C-alpha positions in Angstrom: 0.0 0.0 0.0 2.8 2.3 0.9 4.6 1.7 -2.4 1.4 2.5 -4.4 1.1 5.7 -2.5 4.7 6.7 -3.2 4.2 5.9 -6.9 0.9 7.9 -7.0 2.5 11.0 -5.6 5.6 10.7 -7.8 3.4 10.5 -10.9 1.2 13.3 -9.6 4.0 15.7 -9.0 5.7 14.9 -12.4 2.5 15.9 -14.2 2.0 19.1 -12.3 2.3 22.3 -14.2 5.2 24.6 -13.8 3.9 27.4 -11.6 5.0 30.6 -9.9 8.0 31.2 -12.1 8.9 34.3 -14.1 11.6 34.1 -16.9 13.0 37.5 -17.9 14.3 37.9 -21.5 14.0 34.2 -22.3 16.5 32.5 -24.5 15.0 31.9 -28.0 16.6 29.9 -30.8 14.7 31.6 -33.6 12.7 34.8 -33.1 10.3 36.4 -35.6 10.4 40.2 -36.1 6.8 41.2 -35.3 7.0 40.8 -31.5 9.8 41.0 -28.9 9.1 38.5 -26.1 10.4 40.1 -22.9 9.0 37.8 -20.2 7.3 34.5 -19.6 5.2 33.9 -16.4 4.2 30.4 -15.4 1.1 30.1 -13.1 -1.3 27.3 -12.2 -3.9 29.0 -14.4 -2.0 30.1 -17.4 1.3 30.5 -19.3 1.7 34.2 -20.0 3.8 35.5 -22.8 4.6 39.2 -22.4 6.2 41.4 -25.1 6.0 44.5 -27.4 4.5 44.4 -30.8 5.8 46.1 -34.0 3.8 48.4 -36.2 0.8 46.7 -37.8 1.3 43.4 -35.9 -1.5 41.6 -34.1 -2.2 38.6 -31.8 -4.4 36.0 -33.5 -6.5 33.6 -31.6 -5.5 30.5 -33.5 -2.1 30.6 -31.9 -0.8 27.7 -29.8 2.2 26.8 -27.7 3.7 23.5 -28.8 6.1 21.4 -26.7 9.1 21.0 -28.9 9.8 17.5 -27.7 6.3 15.9 -27.3 4.4 18.0 -29.8 1.6 18.6 -27.2 -0.2 21.9 -27.8 -1.5 24.4 -25.3 -4.4 26.5 -26.4 -4.7 30.3 -26.6 -6.9 31.7 -23.9 -7.0 35.5 -24.2 -4.8 38.6 -24.7 -4.5 41.8 -22.6 -3.2 45.2 -23.8 -4.7 44.8 -27.3 -7.7 43.0 -28.8 -7.2 39.8 -30.7 -6.6 40.5 -34.5 -6.3 44.2 -33.8 -3.3 45.9 -35.5 -0.8 47.3 -33.1 1.0 50.6 -33.0 4.8 50.2 -32.8 5.8 49.5 -29.2 2.4 48.2 -28.0 2.8 46.0 -24.9 0.6 43.0 -24.5 0.2 39.8 -22.4 -0.9 36.6 -24.2 -2.5 33.9 -22.1 -2.3 30.2 -22.9 -3.1 27.0 -21.1 -0.6 26.2 -18.3 2.4 24.2 -19.4 3.1 20.7 -18.0 6.1 20.4 -15.6 8.2 18.4 -18.0 8.2 21.1 -20.7 11.6 22.6 -21.1 11.4 24.2 -24.6 8.4 25.1 -26.7 7.4 26.9 -29.9 5.0 29.8 -30.4 2.9 28.8 -33.4 0.3 30.8 -35.4 -1.5 27.8 -36.9 -1.8 28.1 -40.7 0.3 31.2 -41.0 3.8 31.7 -42.5 6.3 29.4 -40.7 8.8 32.2 -40.6 6.4 34.3 -38.5 6.6 31.8 -35.5 9.1 31.5 -32.6 11.1 28.3 -32.2 13.1 27.0 -29.3 11.7 29.2 -26.5 13.6 28.0 -23.5 12.3 28.3 -19.9 15.4 30.1 -18.9 16.7 33.6 -19.1 19.2 34.5 -21.8 22.7 34.0 -20.4 25.6 36.3 -21.0 29.1 35.0 -21.8 31.6 35.3 -19.0 34.7 37.4 -19.6 36.7 34.2 -19.8 34.3 32.8 -22.5 34.5 36.0 -24.5 38.3 36.0 -24.2 38.6 32.4 -25.2 36.1 32.8 -28.1 38.2 35.7 -29.5 41.6 34.1 -28.9 41.6 32.3 -32.1 38.9 33.9 -34.3 36.8 37.0 -34.4 33.1 36.4 -33.8 31.6 36.3 -37.3 28.7 38.5 -36.3 31.1 41.3 -35.4 32.6 41.5 -39.0 30.4 44.5 -39.7 31.0 47.9 -41.2 32.7 49.3 -38.1 35.0 46.3 -37.9 36.4 46.7 -41.4 36.6 50.5 -41.2 38.7 50.0 -38.0 41.3 47.9 -39.9 44.7 49.5 -40.5 45.3 50.9 -44.0 47.3 53.6 -45.8 45.0 56.3 -47.3 45.6 57.0 -50.9 44.9 60.8 -50.8 45.4 61.2 -54.5 42.6 58.7 -55.5 40.0 59.9 -58.0 37.4 57.8 -59.8 38.9 56.8 -63.2 38.4 54.4 -66.1 42.1 54.2 -67.0 42.9 51.0 -64.9 40.1 49.1 -66.7 40.9 49.6 -70.4 41.2 45.9 -70.7 38.3 43.8 -69.3 39.1 41.6 -66.3 40.4 38.1 -66.2 38.3 35.2 -65.0 38.9 32.2 -62.8 37.5 30.0 -60.1 36.1 31.2 -56.9 34.0 29.9 -54.0 31.2 31.3 -51.8 30.3 29.7 -48.5 27.1 30.7 -46.8 26.7 29.9 -43.1 23.2 30.1 -41.5 23.0 30.7 -37.8 20.0 29.8 -35.8 18.2 27.6 -38.3 15.6 25.7 -36.3 14.8 22.1 -37.3 11.2 23.0 -37.9 11.9 25.3 -40.9 15.2 23.8 -42.1 13.5 22.2 -45.1 12.6 25.7 -46.3 16.3 26.3 -47.3 17.6 22.9 -48.4 19.3 24.4 -51.4 20.2 27.6 -53.1 21.0 28.6 -56.7 23.5 31.2 -57.8 23.6 33.0 -61.2 27.0 33.7 -62.8 26.6 36.2 -65.7 28.8 37.0 -68.6 27.6 40.3 -70.0 30.0 40.1 -72.9 28.0 37.2 -74.3 24.8 37.7 -72.3 25.1 34.1 -71.1 24.3 32.8 -67.6 25.2 29.8 -65.6 23.1 28.5 -62.7 24.9 26.7 -59.9 23.1 24.7 -57.2 24.3 24.0 -53.7 22.6 21.8 -51.0 22.7 22.6 -47.3 25.2 20.5 -45.3 25.1 19.2 -41.8 26.5 22.5 -40.5 23.7 24.5 -42.1 26.1 25.8 -44.7 26.1 26.1 -48.5 29.2 25.9 -50.7 29.1 27.3 -54.2 32.0 26.6 -56.6 32.0 29.2 -59.3 33.8 29.7 -62.6 33.8 33.5 -63.1 34.4 35.3 -66.4 35.4 38.4 -64.4 34.9 39.9 -60.9 31.1 40.5 -60.4 28.1 40.5 -58.1 26.6 37.0 -58.1 22.8 36.7 -57.5 22.0 34.0 -55.0 18.3 33.3 -54.4 17.2 34.3 -50.9 20.5 36.0 -50.2 20.7 38.7 -52.9 23.8 40.0 -54.7 27.3 39.0 -53.4 30.5 40.4 -54.8 33.3 37.9 -55.5 36.6 38.1 -57.4 38.2 35.2 -59.3 40.6 33.4 -56.9 38.8 34.5 -53.8 36.9 32.5 -51.2 34.1 34.5 -49.6 32.2 33.4 -46.5 28.9 35.0 -45.6 27.4 34.6 -42.1 23.7 35.3 -41.7 20.4 34.1 -40.3 16.9 33.8 -41.6 15.7 35.9 -38.7 14.4 39.2 -40.0 15.8 42.5 -38.7 13.4 44.6 -36.6 13.0 47.1 -39.4 12.1 44.3 -41.8 15.0 45.3 -44.1 16.7 42.0 -44.6 18.2 39.5 -42.1 19.1 40.4 -38.5 22.7 40.2 -39.5 24.8 39.6 -42.6 28.6 39.7 -42.4 31.5 38.6 -44.5 35.0 37.2 -44.4 37.3 36.4 -47.3 40.9 35.8 -48.3 40.9 38.8 -50.7 38.9 42.0 -50.8 35.5 40.6 -51.6 34.4 40.7 -47.9 35.3 44.4 -47.5 33.5 45.4 -50.7 30.4 43.5 -49.7 30.4 45.1 -46.2 31.2 48.7 -47.0 29.4 49.2 -50.4 25.7 49.1 -49.2 26.2 51.7 -46.4 28.4 54.0 -48.5 25.8 54.0 -51.4 23.0 54.5 -48.9 24.7 57.6 -47.6 26.1 59.1 -50.8 24.1 57.5 -53.6 21.3 60.1 -53.7 18.6 57.5 -54.1 15.2 58.9 -54.7 13.3 56.3 -56.8 10.0 55.2 -55.3 7.7 53.1 -57.5 4.5 54.5 -56.2 5.7 58.1 -56.6 7.2 57.4 -60.0 4.0 55.8 -61.2 2.0 58.9 -60.1 4.5 61.2 -61.8 4.3 59.2 -65.0 0.5 59.4 -64.9 0.7 63.2 -64.9 2.6 63.2 -68.2 5.7 64.6 -69.7 5.7 67.9 -67.9 6.0 66.1 -64.6 8.5 63.5 -65.7 11.0 65.6 -67.8 12.4 67.9 -65.0 12.8 65.0 -62.6 14.8 63.0 -65.1 17.0 66.0 -65.7 17.6 66.4 -62.0 18.4 62.8 -61.5 20.8 62.8 -64.4 22.6 65.8 -62.8 22.8 63.8 -59.6 24.7 61.1 -61.3 27.4 63.7 -62.1 27.2 65.2 -58.6 27.9 61.8 -57.1 31.2 61.6 -59.1 32.1 65.1 -58.1 31.1 64.8 -54.5 34.2 65.6 -52.5 32.7 64.3 -49.2 32.0 60.9 -50.9 35.6 60.9 -52.3 37.0 61.5 -48.9 34.9 58.8 -47.3 36.3 56.3 -49.9 39.8 57.6 -49.3 39.3 57.1 -45.6 38.4 53.5 -46.0 40.4 50.3 -46.2 39.2 49.7 -49.8 41.8 49.4 -52.6 41.7 51.5 -55.7 39.6 48.8 -57.3 37.3 48.6 -54.3 36.8 52.4 -54.3 36.0 52.4 -58.0 33.5 49.6 -57.6 31.6 51.6 -54.9 31.6 54.8 -57.0 30.5 53.0 -60.2 27.7 51.2 -58.3 26.4 54.5 -56.9 26.5 56.2 -60.3 24.9 53.3 -62.2 22.1 53.0 -59.5 21.2 56.6 -60.3 21.2 55.9 -64.1 18.9 52.9 -63.5 16.4 55.2 -61.8 16.5 57.5 -64.9 16.1 54.6 -67.3 13.4 52.9 -65.3 11.2 56.0 -65.3 11.8 56.6 -69.0 11.0 53.0 -70.0 7.8 53.0 -67.9 6.8 56.3 -69.4 7.5 55.0 -72.9 5.1 52.0 -72.2 2.3 54.6 -72.3 2.9 55.1 -76.0 0.5 52.1 -76.6 -2.6 50.8 -74.9 -2.9 47.1 -74.5 -6.0 45.0 -74.6 -6.0 41.2 -74.1 -8.5 39.5 -76.4 -10.6 36.4 -75.5 -8.2 34.2 -77.4 -5.3 35.3 -75.2 -3.6 37.5 -77.7 -2.8 41.2 -76.9 -4.0 44.1 -79.1 -1.7 47.1 -79.2 -3.0 50.5 -80.2 -1.4 54.0 -80.3 -2.2 56.2 -77.3 -3.3 59.6 -78.9 -2.4 61.4 -75.6 1.2 60.2 -75.5 3.9 63.0 -75.7 7.5 61.7 -76.2 10.2 62.8 -73.8 13.2 64.9 -74.9 15.9 62.3 -74.5 18.7 64.8 -75.5 18.0 66.8 -72.4 18.7 63.8 -70.2 21.5 62.0 -72.1 23.2 65.3 -72.8 23.7 65.7 -69.0 25.0 62.2 -68.5 27.4 62.4 -71.4 29.4 65.0 -69.5 31.0 62.0 -67.8 30.8 59.7 -70.8 34.2 58.1 -70.3 33.7 57.4 -66.6 30.2 56.0 -67.0 30.0 54.5 -70.5 33.6 53.8 -71.4 34.5 51.9 -68.3 34.8 48.1 -68.0 33.8 48.4 -64.4 30.2 48.2 -65.6 30.8 44.4 -65.6 31.5 44.5 -61.8 29.0 47.1 -60.4 26.3 46.2 -57.9 23.2 45.9 -60.1 24.8 42.9 -61.8 23.0 43.1 -65.1 20.4 45.8 -64.8 22.6 48.8 -65.7 24.1 47.1 -68.8 20.6 45.9 -69.9 19.0 49.3 -69.4 21.8 51.1 -71.2 22.2 48.7 -74.2 18.5 48.9 -75.0 18.1 52.6 -74.4 17.9 55.3 -77.0 21.6 56.0 -76.4 22.7 52.7 -78.0 19.7 51.0 -79.6 18.3 53.7 -81.8 17.4 52.8 -85.4 16.5 54.7 -88.5 14.6 53.3 -91.5 15.0 54.0 -95.2 11.7 53.7 -97.0 10.6 53.5 -100.6 8.0 55.7 -102.3 5.2 53.5 -100.8 6.5 53.9 -97.3 7.8 50.3 -97.1 11.1 49.8 -95.1 13.9 48.9 -97.5 16.8 49.4 -95.1 17.3 49.7 -91.4 20.4 51.1 -89.8 21.6 51.8 -86.3 22.2 55.5 -85.3 25.0 56.8 -83.1 23.4 60.2 -82.1 25.3 60.2 -78.8 28.8 59.3 -80.0 29.0 56.0 -78.3 31.2 54.4 -80.9 34.5 53.4 -79.3 33.1 53.1 -75.8 33.0 49.9 -73.7 29.2 50.0 -73.7 29.3 50.0 -77.5 31.6 47.0 -77.4 29.1 45.2 -75.2 26.2 46.1 -77.6 28.2 44.7 -80.6 29.2 41.5 -78.7 25.8 40.8 -77.3 24.1 41.3 -80.7 26.4 39.1 -82.7 26.4 36.3 -80.0 22.6 36.5 -80.1 22.6 36.1 -83.9 24.9 33.1 -83.6 22.8 31.5 -80.9 19.6 32.0 -82.8 21.1 30.6 -86.0 22.5 27.6 -84.2 19.0 27.0 -82.7 17.3 27.4 -86.0 19.8 25.0 -87.6 19.2 22.4 -84.9 15.4 22.7 -85.4 15.8 22.4 -89.2 14.4 25.9 -89.8 17.1 27.3 -92.1 16.1 25.2 -95.0 17.6 26.2 -98.4 18.9 29.4 -96.9 21.3 27.7 -94.5 24.5 28.6 -96.4 23.3 32.2 -96.8 22.7 32.5 -93.1 26.1 31.0 -92.2 27.8 33.4 -94.6 25.8 36.3 -93.0 27.1 35.3 -89.5 30.7 35.1 -90.7 30.5 38.6 -92.3 28.7 40.0 -89.2 31.4 38.7 -86.9 34.0 40.4 -89.0 32.1 43.7 -88.9 31.5 43.5 -85.2 35.2 42.8 -84.4 36.2 45.8 -86.5 34.1 48.0 -84.2 35.2 46.5 -80.9 38.0 48.3 -79.0 38.4 46.1 -75.9 40.8 43.2 -76.5 39.0 40.8 -74.0 35.7 41.4 -75.7 37.2 40.8 -79.1 38.8 37.5 -77.9 35.5 36.4 -76.4 33.7 36.9 -79.7 36.4 35.1 -81.6 36.0 32.1 -79.3 32.2 32.2 -79.5 32.5 32.1 -83.3 34.8 29.1 -83.2 32.3 27.3 -81.1 29.5 28.3 -83.5 31.4 26.9 -86.5 32.1 23.6 -84.7 28.4 23.3 -83.6 27.0 24.0 -87.1 29.6 21.7 -88.8 29.1 18.7 -86.5 25.6 19.3 -85.3 25.0 19.3 -81.5 22.0 18.2 -79.6 21.0 18.7 -76.0 21.2 15.3 -74.2 21.5 16.3 -70.5 25.2 15.4 -70.4 26.8 16.5 -67.1 23.7 15.9 -65.1 24.0 14.0 -61.8 22.2 10.8 -61.2 19.7 12.6 -59.0 19.0 15.1 -61.8 18.6 12.3 -64.4 16.1 10.6 -62.1 14.1 13.9 -61.7 14.1 14.3 -65.5 12.8 10.8 -66.1 10.2 11.3 -63.4 8.7 14.1 -65.4 9.1 13.0 -69.0 9.2 9.1 -69.0 5.5 8.7 -69.0 5.1 10.9 -72.1 7.7 9.1 -74.3 6.5 8.8 -77.9 5.3 12.5 -77.8 7.1 15.7 -78.6 7.1 17.6 -75.2 7.0 21.3 -74.4 7.9 21.9 -70.8 6.6 25.3 -69.7 8.0 26.5 -66.4 5.8 29.2 -64.9 4.2 30.5 -61.7 1.2 32.6 -60.7 3.2 35.8 -60.1 4.5 35.8 -63.6 2.3 37.9 -65.9 4.1 37.0 -69.1 3.7 33.3 -68.1 -0.1 33.6 -67.8 -0.4 35.7 -70.9 1.7 33.2 -72.9 -0.4 30.3 -71.7 -3.6 32.2 -72.7 -2.1 32.8 -76.2 -1.2 29.1 -76.6 -4.8 27.9 -75.9 -5.6 27.8 -79.6 -2.4 26.0 -80.5 -3.0 23.3 -77.8 -6.5 22.8 -79.1 -5.4 22.4 -82.7 -2.8 19.8 -81.8 -4.9 17.8 -79.3 -4.8 14.7 -81.6 -1.1 14.9 -82.4 1.8 13.2 -80.6 2.7 16.4 -78.7 2.1 17.3 -75.0 2.2 20.6 -73.3 3.5 20.3 -69.7 2.8 23.3 -67.5 5.2 23.0 -64.5 4.8 24.9 -61.3 5.8 24.4 -57.7 3.4 22.4 -55.4 2.9 25.3 -53.0 1.0 27.1 -55.8 -1.1 24.2 -56.8 -4.5 25.4 -55.4 -4.2 28.9 -56.8 -2.9 27.5 -60.1 -5.6 25.0 -60.6 -8.2 27.6 -59.8 -6.8 30.0 -62.4 -6.2 27.3 -65.1 -9.7 26.0 -64.6 -11.2 29.4 -65.0 -9.2 30.1 -68.1 -9.6 26.6 -69.5 -5.9 26.0 -69.8 -5.5 22.5 -71.2 -2.4 20.4 -71.3 -0.7 18.5 -68.5 -0.5 20.3 -65.1 2.6 19.2 -63.2 3.6 20.4 -59.7 7.1 19.9 -58.2 8.8 20.8 -55.0 10.9 24.0 -54.7 14.0 21.8 -54.4 13.1 20.1 -57.7 12.5 23.5 -59.3 16.0 24.5 -58.3 17.4 21.3 -59.7 15.7 22.1 -63.0 17.1 25.6 -62.9 20.6 24.1 -62.8 19.9 21.4 -65.4 18.3 23.7 -67.9 20.3 26.8 -66.8 17.5 29.3 -66.3 16.6 31.9 -63.7 13.8 33.9 -65.4 10.4 32.6 -66.4 8.5 31.8 -68.6 10.9 29.2 -69.9 9.8 26.6 -72.4 11.9 23.5 -73.1 11.6 21.3 -76.1 12.0 17.5 -75.6 12.1 14.8 -78.3 9.8 11.7 -78.5 12.7 9.7 -77.0 12.7 11.8 -73.9 15.9 13.6 -74.7 16.4 17.4 -74.3 16.5 19.2 -77.7 16.3 22.9 -76.9 16.5 24.7 -73.5 14.9 27.9 -74.6 12.0 27.4 -77.1 9.4 29.9 -78.3 5.9 28.5 -79.2 4.8 30.4 -82.2 2.3 28.4 -84.2 0.7 24.9 -84.5 2.2 24.5 -88.0 5.8 25.0 -86.6 5.2 22.4 -83.9 3.8 20.1 -86.6 7.0 20.3 -88.5 9.0 19.6 -85.3 6.8 16.5 -84.7 7.9 15.2 -88.1 11.6 16.1 -87.7 12.0 14.7 -84.2 
């Protein structure tokens, strides 16, 4: 009897709730940004979470506390200090009441059921945050600096010898840069197990602006919550990495980034992001954003710009002139120059920061001009999915000379500078410039009936001989070669094949005659050698170089459709051109419904419900396929794409034919069915 009594009381006390305890500033593995938890009180009646809310945040009543070990949930009871679902003013204090925790709970999660997983709190420990002892701090710093401390102030405090004579110049960059291998390592701190599957892999985009070619590299997360990206760079550049933005890396360098998926209190990126490297890459990544923020004169705001454009030319023209002047002011800003001199940046690093600040300003100008130009036409989507363009009678063109005339005062520094390959925007500045009126303006010769008989490029702004002109020539001739190679592979050149090949040979010669930069000329020469080899021997896309995992993924998608020509269309709901393209293909899909061809519309499984709803409403036929985000990233690497829509052509044998295919007509696809 006595033994039973002892067992009863042991079990009773082990199941009791934790009561009468207050934990100040609890230790939390992962904290969301919308509330700062300052205190946890444990009573017999409730578990009370106290904290302050950010602007617009709220407490919702479908929240639970979940024991991290057992998974048991403790229900929401009430909230004090604010009503449930009411939006808070920044700094609002509140107390959120839940059912009392059991005695054995040591660690729990704060979960808003059904909401974004990143908005939750993970690993809330029933203990106060502990501070490192002086000995621990000393020991941790004895061998290595704490990665979180590698911030702006840290690098600015490093010893250096100021180059007081430095001025922004294009002279060191008359020859484009050399390429080479490099490595980026990304270390994620505080990645709770509950959301680790959200970041299982990343993709990086390496760009060669000389040829307008991109390579997509995939890295999987390792046991240390790190990614390692091995890169082959054509020159120093900012690499775009999904979820992590643009990172600068030079050939031969190893760059480490330390970060977290916790969001900063101001919702402007992660709570911390620091860098370390063998070379200067870390210093540039750290100093550039803050220097540009302070001296870059950024004014662009999409909402304000849209309102300005809606008011017409008289509202837009003076602002563009002012922004163009600001680009010159940035270069002449003595305070900015002194800030760069008084930094540990090398001459190259200083020039990168300056070029990035100037090009950001130019991008603001070009974005507003291109958005204004889009008002030249009105667009109406017809029932068959096609778009009807009509002239806008109220459109008044801008006076480009008033804007470009200002920018050309620093033409050599801005437009005749190979640093455009390395600046922060990665590809945006080059793209905006090459397709602006400065470099991509054409005139037409017409006959007496008004028909165009000759089209030629203008050089109203004297861009011949500049580095940007070299890029324009190189991108256009490489584009011509790639299109010819694609047409040849698809059998679309026909009897004019020899004429087209001769045209390419002559165009390469003309382009090389106009290119000043040796590296650009060498690149074009190598591209032409590859083109000749491809058109002489014939090359097909067979998925060579894929891993076994990637081959298995490919077969998973295409194997059940063998015997049919396949068009794999990668898309998502947020892509307007994707949806518009699918609408315009409806008629083609219907015409070919009895032919051995299948249209596979591929999206990620997290968009399945919304996608099926939209495709049902719009009667989008074809095969609807949904894959995981990890599989999507694998396809990005296999097919080498970042942007969508992307259509891929696959033969009846399941082999990849063309990575970038345009669906134009049912008759064209009919010919491909016969050919392949």
